[in-house]
VOSELUM-498717 format. One line per 2 residues: number of its first residue (from 0); their letters; for each residue z, y, x of N, C-alpha, C, CB. Coordinates in steps of 0.001 Angstrom, whole numbers. Each point is the difference from the previous one (the first is absolute). Glycine has a CB too. Example, Ala and Ser with C-alpha at 12.3 -4.5 7.8 and 13.67 -1.06 7.14 Angstrom:
0> as> 7800/-5690/13190/0/1190/-890/0/1200/900/1246/-1173/-1892  -1966/2223/1542/60/1190/820/730/1090/-770/-2145/-628/1184;
# end
This chain:
0> xx> -15875/-72265/6851/-251/1334/878/-668/228/792/1385/181/-236  -3066/237/1041/-219/481/1008/394/1236/632/-1282/-1319/-669;
2> xx> 1308/715/2143/444/1741/1058/-610/1296/-503/-118/-1253/2329  -218/1407/-3079/-728/1419/-72/941/179/-1686/-3249/-226/1702;
4> xx> 3582/-383/-1986/1165/353/-1469/1158/420/149/-732/-1540/-1018  972/1144/2481/779/651/479/716/1465/-318/-1190/-1544/1156;
6> xx> 493/1815/-987/-683/1238/344/-94/549/-1054/-1113/-580/1667  1363/314/-2895/47/-70/-1348/1562/65/-426/-2311/-1355/-43;
8> xx> 3165/210/748/629/-261/-447/1318/1963/609/-1255/-3738/-272  930/3648/1107/221/980/773/136/1620/-707/-1218/-1786/1659;
10> xx> -604/2192/-1287/-11/752/-1104/864/173/-1129/-1723/-402/733  2221/-118/-1258/810/-555/-1577/1086/543/571/-899/-2419/-1168;
12> xx> 1485/1551/1230/1638/774/975/208/1050/598/284/-1631/540  -1342/2293/-57/418/1074/480/-56/1324/-1143/-763/-1167/2391;
14> xx> -250/544/-3424/-482/533/-1409/1317/450/-359/-2045/-1573/-784  2440/312/761/1747/-455/-1206/1061/1249/955/-17/-3901/-604;
16> xx> -174/3846/1692/965/1089/1072/-42/1238/-25/-178/-1301/1370  -1125/1912/-2135/7/538/848/-728/1293/-1654/-32/-2038/3265;
18> xx> -62/990/-4231/-591/728/-1499/1305/-251/-830/-2916/-626/-39  3293/1636/-32/1488/-411/-405/-32/944/-1867/1565/-60/3458;
20> xx> -1161/-809/-4339/248/1338/-870/485/637/-261/-488/-429/-379  -510/1646/-1215/301/1405/250/1606/789/-699/-2990/-60/43;
22> xx> 2626/-1298/-817/2398/-615/-602/1163/746/262/-261/-2272/715  1048/3044/-624/1552/494/800/633/-1436/395/689/2430/-1636;
24> xx> -855/-3225/313/573/-736/-51/-584/-1235/520/965/1327/-1493  -2438/-1798/1709/-1092/-1222/386/690/-36/1532/-2765/491/-1628;
26> xx> 2451/1209/1940/-622/145/946/1976/-735/1532/-2862/2858/-1724  3686/-2411/617/2012/-454/431/-590/-1605/496/2326/1486/-2557;
28> xx> -3016/-1692/1111/304/-1642/289/-1060/-523/668/1255/-424/-1973  -2537/1107/2692/-899/-647/660/1093/-76/2024/-2928/1230/-2292;
30> xx> 3415/-94/1923/15/430/726/1933/-766/1016/-2392/2233/-1642  2665/-3005/37/1535/-763/222/-730/-1411/1459/1531/340/-3710;
32> xx> -2950/-552/2153/-968/-841/750/-433/-169/926/-263/116/-1116  33/754/2110/-604/153/1083/1795/-492/1559/-2659/2528/-1773;
34> xx> 3671/-1814/1235/560/367/665/1074/-1236/327/-787/2422/-758  686/-3684/-407/530/-1488/-270/-1301/-941/1094/1208/472/-3257;
36> xx> -2279/217/3270/-1210/-1033/863/649/869/1184/-2838/-765/-1555  2976/1234/1645/266/484/1675/786/-468/631/-425/1666/-315;
38> xx> 1560/-1730/-1467/1675/-695/1504/-358/-1000/-594/2621/1413/647  -3195/-2098/-1384/262/-1744/121/-1048/-505/1334/444/-490/-3129;
40> xx> -1625/1454/3349/-877/-1284/1394/1071/778/1317/-3766/-383/-833  4474/1116/1080/297/366/883/1856/-818/349/-2194/2363/-572;
42> xx> 2470/-3081/-390/956/-1155/-121/-1323/-1469/-464/2790/1960/-1062  -3390/-2031/178/-380/-677/807/-519/-688/1133/460/682/-1339;
44> xx> -697/462/2725/-976/61/987/1697/-183/545/-3044/1603/-236  4192/-903/-68/822/-87/729/600/-2133/559/420/3225/-1438;
46> xx> -49/-3377/-59/836/-893/-389/-1082/-1096/-1052/2441/1939/304  -3600/-1608/-115/-820/-1845/-1395/469/788/-782/292/-3017/541;
48> xx> -1008/1413/-1821/352/330/-1298/1277/-494/-673/-2269/121/-47  2905/-945/688/1476/-202/-1014/263/844/327/893/-1852/-322;
50> xx> -462/2353/1832/1595/711/347/-691/1349/-799/1367/-1071/2967  -1950/1161/-2961/-278/2265/-832/129/-598/-2106/-3424/1804/2697;
52> xx> 4791/-1608/-3097/348/49/-803/-181/1688/-935/1240/-2298/1333  -1635/1819/-2774/-472/904/-568/929/1691/426/-914/-2281/-1933;
54> xx> 2378/1887/2155/993/1329/132/-434/317/1280/2200/-508/-1376  -2025/-381/1629/-939/592/1547/-581/1517/-397/-1142/-2743/860;
56> xx> -803/1857/-1413/-703/959/209/485/598/-704/-1614/-606/688  1963/1106/-2228/505/1083/72/1118/1013/294/-1293/-985/-819;
58> xx> 1891/455/1817/841/759/225/-790/702/1353/2202/-1416/-1264  -3112/724/1951/-1253/776/1079/124/885/-1180/-1993/-1707/1729;
60> xx> 1213/1390/-1833/-1302/1146/-1225/1556/668/-963/-3305/-2219/-759  3994/2138/1202/642/1316/-783/73/147/-1492/-824/1047/1853;
62> xx> 830/-2363/-1980/-227/65/-1757/1181/-1445/-564/-3450/980/17  3610/-1028/-1599/722/-1045/-42/-1214/-1407/-835/2754/1956/-70;
64> xx> -2142/-2325/186/-430/-1239/234/-628/17/-1978/2149/-1311/2722  -1281/1374/-3616/-602/802/-1012/-1295/392/-167/1806/557/151;
66> xx> -2611/828/1018/-829/246/233/-1047/-1121/1015/1441/2215/-740  -891/-3190/1213/-1057/-1140/191/-983/-488/-1089/1691/-677/1433;
68> xx> -581/267/-2037/115/-639/-1395/-1166/138/-383/2117/397/-628  -1936/1362/315/-1356/1222/-440/-1049/168/-192/752/553/661;
70> xx> -496/-1033/1678/-2031/-126/-469/-355/-1275/658/-1003/2767/204  1810/-3987/-99/-768/-1502/541/970/-960/-565/-1133/678/2456;
72> xx> 619/-2005/-2704/869/-1491/-881/1219/-296/766/-2202/-1404/-771  1970/999/1959/851/-434/692/-746/622/1551/990/-2276/-1877;
74> xx> 635/1098/2938/-1337/203/1678/-998/-310/-367/1038/-669/1878  -1088/-545/-1421/-1550/-724/328/-1333/1043/-1187/1475/-3344/511;
76> xx> -1444/3706/-1484/-1166/1270/-26/378/1496/700/-705/-1113/-2389  1582/1119/2933/367/1177/1337/-516/-228/1023/1882/399/-511;
78> xx> -1586/-1981/1519/-1097/-187/562/-884/-669/217/935/772/316  -1185/-967/-1589/-1714/-245/156/-1331/1222/17/964/-2126/-1347;
80> xx> -70/3271/1278/-497/930/-697/-329/227/1916/1356/867/-3235  -124/-458/3442/497/394/1730/-1148/-1410/836/3664/996/-451;
82> xx> -3994/-2359/-68/-550/-107/1197/-1901/192/-25/2485/-1690/538  -2564/2326/-2050/-1305/122/-378/-740/820/657/625/-531/-1798;
84> xx> 359/2229/2378/-161/813/331/153/-738/1737/639/1792/-2492  598/-2662/2636/-732/439/1515/-1013/-985/352/2104/1022/999;
86> xx> -2303/-1902/-1937/-1504/-918/213/-1488/935/217/1206/-1955/-1830  -911/2482/825/-1196/1740/-236/59/402/2057/1370/1795/-3644;
88> xx> -517/-1403/3807/245/350/1222/-754/-498/1099/1880/272/-915  -982/-1712/1061/-390/-1605/1107/-1805/-53/-72/2660/-2009/-936;
90> xx> -3031/1867/-554/-942/-340/95/-1068/1083/299/991/-1756/-1212  -856/2740/1380/-1510/1106/-383/423/199/1584/-444/1621/-3107;
92> xx> 2085/-1624/3714/-310/400/1294/-1492/-1435/428/3305/1391/683  -3229/-2315/-1074/-1218/-1393/993/-619/149/-243/372/-1551/329;
94> xx> -1260/2345/-2081/-938/590/-865/-794/355/1811/1491/1179/-3202  -661/-47/3135/-412/1423/592/155/-229/1526/872/1581/-2088;
96> xx> -1127/-2793/2978/128/-670/1332/-1045/-793/-147/2354/42/516  -3329/-192/-1628/-1032/-1481/336/-941/1567/934/-250/-2878/-3003;
98> xx> -165/1770/3478/-541/734/611/-1801/-440/382/2788/574/668  -3679/-145/-1097/-1648/-1420/-40/-676/-81/1193/-884/480/-2343;
100> xx> 1534/151/3898/-409/328/1477/449/-1127/321/106/2385/528  1277/-2963/-712/530/-814/1314/-393/-1470/-901/2459/1778/1493;
102> xx> -2203/-2808/-577/356/-1290/-120/978/-86/-865/-660/-489/1983  -623/-1177/-2366/1663/-270/-1688/1340/198/309/-974/-2076/-1031;
104> xx> 891/1705/2340/1411/-1214/-102/805/1993/291/-526/-4048/1701  -383/4813/-314/1151/1486/596/-40/197/-1741/-861/1694/3186;
106> xx> 170/-1462/-4315/-132/956/-723/950/-457/-1093/-2339/763/779  2530/-2196/-1327/1727/-438/-430/1252/35/172/-984/-789/-155;
108> xx> 1244/643/2138/515/68/334/533/2210/-104/-964/-3233/991  -4/3848/-972/-131/1365/-133/549/-304/-1077/-1800/1119/1169;
110> xx> 1595/-847/-2524/683/283/-1411/1212/-866/-441/-2265/675/-668  2771/-2430/1387/436/-580/64/1536/1847/1380/-2656/-3468/-1101;
112> xx> 2756/3197/1834/736/973/282/-298/1654/-322/424/-1906/1535  -1237/1663/-2410/-200/1441/93/1652/310/-1992/-4348/197/1697;
114> xx> 4058/-1808/-2090/877/30/-1230/1142/-465/1275/-1573/-736/-2921  1971/248/3044/1467/153/872/863/1524/392/-1238/-2158/1118;
116> xx> 329/2426/-543/97/1120/-32/1138/1081/-881/-2252/-1000/658  1504/861/-1362/-222/740/-2221/1526/-511/91/-3101/-757/-1994;
118> xx> 3503/-840/2131/807/-7/-745/1423/-513/1649/-1963/-606/-3199  1974/757/3831/1635/112/655/139/857/-214/372/-1000/1511;
120> xx> 944/732/-1932/1387/541/-202/611/-387/-1110/-549/1730/1089  -942/-3021/-1874/354/-104/-1558/72/-1679/18/-1434/2459/-1255;
122> xx> 1855/-3499/1921/-187/-705/671/1160/-961/-1640/-842/1355/3490  1585/-910/-3781/1149/-4/-928/-812/-839/-1810/1454/2943/1696;
124> xx> -1602/-1456/-1773/-621/188/-1312/-1892/-1542/0/1383/3930/19  -1599/-2909/994/-1064/-882/83/205/-1714/208/-942/2278/895;
126> xx> 1202/-3024/93/644/-1146/-303/845/-413/-1133/-252/261/1984  1042/248/-2736/954/195/-1209/-1155/-86/-673/2184/1430/432;
128> xx> -3489/-869/-797/-728/-958/-996/-481/-620/-24/-19/680/-533  -833/-752/2037/-536/-1690/10/1134/-977/-292/-1758/461/1876;
130> xx> 3198/148/-1769/1199/-1422/-152/48/-229/-1978/2225/923/2840  -2586/112/-3416/195/79/-1047/-1684/-804/-142/2208/2327/-391;
132> xx> -3259/-2066/830/-1217/-648/-541/330/-1497/105/-1710/1909/717  2455/-2277/865/-459/-1497/102/1144/-873/-643/-1410/392/2280;
134> xx> 2284/860/-2686/1099/-1222/-711/-708/26/-1598/2862/582/1570  -3760/-740/-1920/-671/-597/-1440/816/-155/-948/-1438/-1156/987;
136> xx> 1251/728/-2580/-189/1002/-799/1764/-714/-505/-3452/793/-627  3813/179/-819/1312/-447/349/100/-550/-1686/1142/1904/2401;
138> xx> 339/-1413/-2998/-57/-131/-914/343/1252/-1038/184/-2220/1065  -184/3143/-982/-899/1718/-557/-798/823/186/1172/64/-236;
140> xx> -1993/-403/-1148/-1140/245/20/172/1344/415/-868/-1653/-1544  1671/2148/2348/-286/2455/-49/-364/-521/1319/2269/2426/-1452;
142> xx> -1421/-2984/2700/555/-322/1312/-1747/-995/520/3671/-153/-705  -3637/-980/-838/-1719/-256/496/-937/1228/141/91/-2166/-1304;
144> xx> -345/2744/405/-1371/946/-157/213/1252/1187/-338/-462/-3035  1797/865/3672/-224/-38/1410/-502/-658/721/1170/673/-235;
146> xx> -1299/-2008/724/4/-414/792/-1706/-85/59/2655/-893/-54  -3175/845/-1137/-1300/180/-173/-484/722/181/98/-823/-873;
148> xx> 733/2624/892/-415/846/1235/19/163/550/-111/376/-194  623/-578/1284/701/-701/864/-1283/-918/1051/2408/-57/-2027;
150> xx> -2659/-263/1374/-1220/-1080/15/-855/333/677/195/-654/-1809  -1152/1446/619/-743/548/-85/-424/1151/1118/646/-956/-2134;
152> xx> 789/2039/2381/-434/658/1331/147/-647/985/407/1734/-655  -223/-2504/669/618/-385/1390/-1333/-1087/225/3235/295/-248;
154> xx> -4198/-880/-594/-1191/-853/715/-990/1301/742/-63/-2387/-2132  505/3924/1733/-626/695/292/-656/40/1518/1264/776/-1921;
156> xx> -911/-1140/3040/378/-85/1469/-1124/-1655/6/3362/1538/407  -3410/-2084/-1814/-985/-1452/718/-1127/985/-42/800/-2838/-1048;
158> xx> -1319/3196/-719/-908/1143/13/-433/614/789/672/117/-1245  -342/345/1704/-65/1408/1036/-1022/-1040/1203/3152/1829/-386;
160> xx> -2081/-2792/1477/-521/-929/621/-1502/-768/-76/2337/88/-111  -2492/-246/-1694/-1058/-894/-427/-902/1246/62/1067/-2166/-1577;
162> xx> -1059/3079/908/-936/698/108/-654/700/736/731/-323/-1189  443/34/2553/-1128/293/1797/-920/-1243/221/2115/1263/1654;
164> xx> -2122/-2094/-2069/73/-1450/328/-1624/-99/-913/3334/-943/217  -3241/1622/-1076/-731/-429/-1271/-1397/942/1110/2157/-189/-3183;
166> xx> -1611/1609/3471/-745/781/323/-680/-1064/1141/1344/2451/-804  -1037/-2368/1980/-206/-926/1546/-833/-944/-1160/2642/40/2331;
168> xx> -2247/-1322/-3138/-953/-602/206/-2308/396/-364/3094/-1431/-352  -2243/2429/-1396/-737/1241/-517/-1232/720/2013/3153/831/-2814;
170> xx> -2708/-1279/3411/-1030/1051/1369/181/-800/1174/492/2678/-663  -348/-4735/225/-274/-707/258/542/63/1834/-1756/-123/-2465;
172> xx> 3536/755/1981/159/-257/1323/1587/-982/-506/-1522/2637/1677  1105/-3635/-2661/681/-1166/-712/-1095/-576/-27/1854/689/-1336;
174> xx> -1779/-2885/1363/-1375/-433/-894/395/-237/-1552/-1121/-1330/2173  565/744/-2774/-333/843/-1724/581/-1660/-142/-2821/2426/-725;
176> xx> 3748/-3351/1681/362/-837/-1040/1578/-28/1242/-2849/-1652/-1742  2725/3644/2275/1870/-949/427/747/342/-1372/586/614/3140;
178> xx> 755/-1596/-3214/770/-176/-1608/1044/2086/802/701/-4652/-1107  -1237/5941/1241/1111/768/-372/1035/-10/-577/-1224/600/207;
180> xx> 1087/-1340/-1727/1126/202/-548/1220/-460/-297/-1422/630/-298  1248/-1786/1631/1067/57/858/48/515/1290/318/-1540/-1182;
182> xx> -666/998/1814/70/1284/845/311/1101/-303/-1208/-801/758  1261/1598/-2049/500/992/-324/1872/361/-483/-2811/-205/-417;
184> xx> 2887/-1609/-225/793/-624/4/1201/-499/1563/-1966/-304/-2198  1574/25/2374/-226/-209/2631/1233/1550/582/-4476/-542/544;
186> xx> 2926/1588/-1198/1141/741/827/625/948/-690/-1070/-278/1893  1117/183/-3193/1678/1464/-752/738/-1703/302/-674/2836/-3187;
188> xx> 398/-3843/3130/1510/-381/374/685/294/1307/-552/-1669/-1391  -504/1095/2396/459/770/1296/699/1954/574/-2034/-2199/60;
190> xx> 1678/1910/-1569/296/2198/232/1594/-369/-491/-2866/2118/-1217  3037/-2573/902/1280/554/-1389/1223/-1548/810/-2148/1106/-3586;
192> xx> 1388/-1975/3948/722/-1263/1328/662/1385/1212/-2575/-2849/-42  1350/3458/549/622/1235/886/692/1239/-625/-1801/-623/1417;
194> xx> 2262/645/-2443/655/603/-296/800/-425/-22/-941/867/-577  1108/-1732/188/1363/-399/-383/652/-366/1228/-598/-783/-2249;
196> xx> 203/479/3382/68/-216/1378/530/942/856/-1642/-1184/-432  1269/2032/-53/-256/1743/1084/2193/222/-1239/-4924/1847/262;
198> xx> 4047/-1991/-1449/1402/466/-243/1421/-803/188/-1455/1147/-1469  1759/-2289/1258/493/-931/328/442/565/1489/-1316/-1743/-1706;
200> xx> 234/1739/3369/809/-55/1285/226/2248/279/-1582/-3455/1367  1684/3922/-2844/391/1061/369/-2201/1756/1099/3915/-2826/278;
202> xx> -4081/1192/-576/-1528/886/1052/-688/1884/-970/-1462/-3685/771  1285/4353/10/-1748/480/-1511/-667/-1036/262/-804/2723/-19;
204> xx> 389/-1979/-1531/-1105/-1282/-356/-1821/303/374/1961/-576/-2334  -1787/1868/3106/-1201/582/1418/232/-1802/963/776/3972/504;
206> xx> 247/-4283/-450/-309/-559/1338/-414/-1511/11/1638/1688/880  -1504/-1270/-2293/-894/-2183/-357/-1258/445/286/1159/-1513/-2477;
208> xx> -1755/2398/2970/-1640/276/-195/-612/-1431/1323/61/3697/-683  305/-3802/1645/-850/-479/570/-50/-2054/-320/366/2717/1822;
210> xx> 922/-2925/-2871/297/-518/159/-1267/-745/-1508/2644/997/1902  -2677/-49/-2321/-817/324/-1173/-1533/-84/6/1843/1364/-347;
212> xx> -2234/-492/1545/-1405/-389/447/-84/-1059/77/-410/1452/983  1268/-2263/-42/-437/-1859/415/-107/-428/-1207/1327/-730/2088;
214> xx> -579/536/-2976/307/-478/-1535/-1240/678/199/2637/-241/-1403  -3345/794/844/-853/820/-724/-1749/-145/464/2372/1657/-220;
216> xx> -2891/-2261/2029/-995/-316/729/314/-1268/-941/-337/1361/2657  1033/-1927/-2543/167/-1264/97/-456/-379/-1439/1878/-21/1899;
218> xx> -1608/596/-3113/-452/-98/-1557/-1497/-127/253/1920/1565/-1326  -2457/-216/1638/-1221/258/44/-669/-1081/874/496/2416/-453;
220> xx> 162/-3101/1961/-989/-398/263/-652/-1258/-1152/903/948/2499  104/-1533/-2639/-185/-1136/-1204/-630/228/-877/1606/-648/226;
222> xx> -1646/1746/-981/-1030/164/-1222/-1569/129/718/1992/1442/-1728  -2338/-1268/2483/-921/570/703/-476/-894/249/660/1640/653;
224> xx> 333/-2870/491/-308/-1376/-163/-620/-796/-1198/1666/289/1398  -1824/-229/-2927/386/-3/-443/-1500/-681/-477/2356/1542/328;
# end
């Protein structure tokens, strides 16, 4: 998925929330679904994936657990949907921050800081998604399908970075032989290691700005020297 496809994902999610079915029963079911997602997002944000139970999600939504199961197969499916929505929002912020008038290191920094700002307050939710992604395959086929969904979504961060590096290469800001694939992977890793560090130390994500700027400048210098 490239950076522009994130817009399609965001549009699809927006349409799902606004274009409710006309039938009263279908409309009620869809409204319950949206209540469940809103409740789940708040609890995942507050507690993380493991500590937020289906019973808690139902209670916060003002619904029964039966109503939850009428809309979702399990907590994993709810989590994937919440992560999908949050990822679309954060990635869109990073895409919108792409400014070709700025030097490469500066615009990469600006994009990632925009993503940090969009993600502020959702550290537990985001980190839970990455822990699930890093945890690897299990014996549960449905859980593995969920992991695949989360992995494809978390890869979007690297794709946004890679698109920016590709553009820089096309404009001769980077040499043709620069290994931008690995460069994007390194910047992606730094992005989330900084996020984990900020969450661990109780700092705002935006406080990592100068550290991230130095790291990006170091990587861009290496790519230019290729």
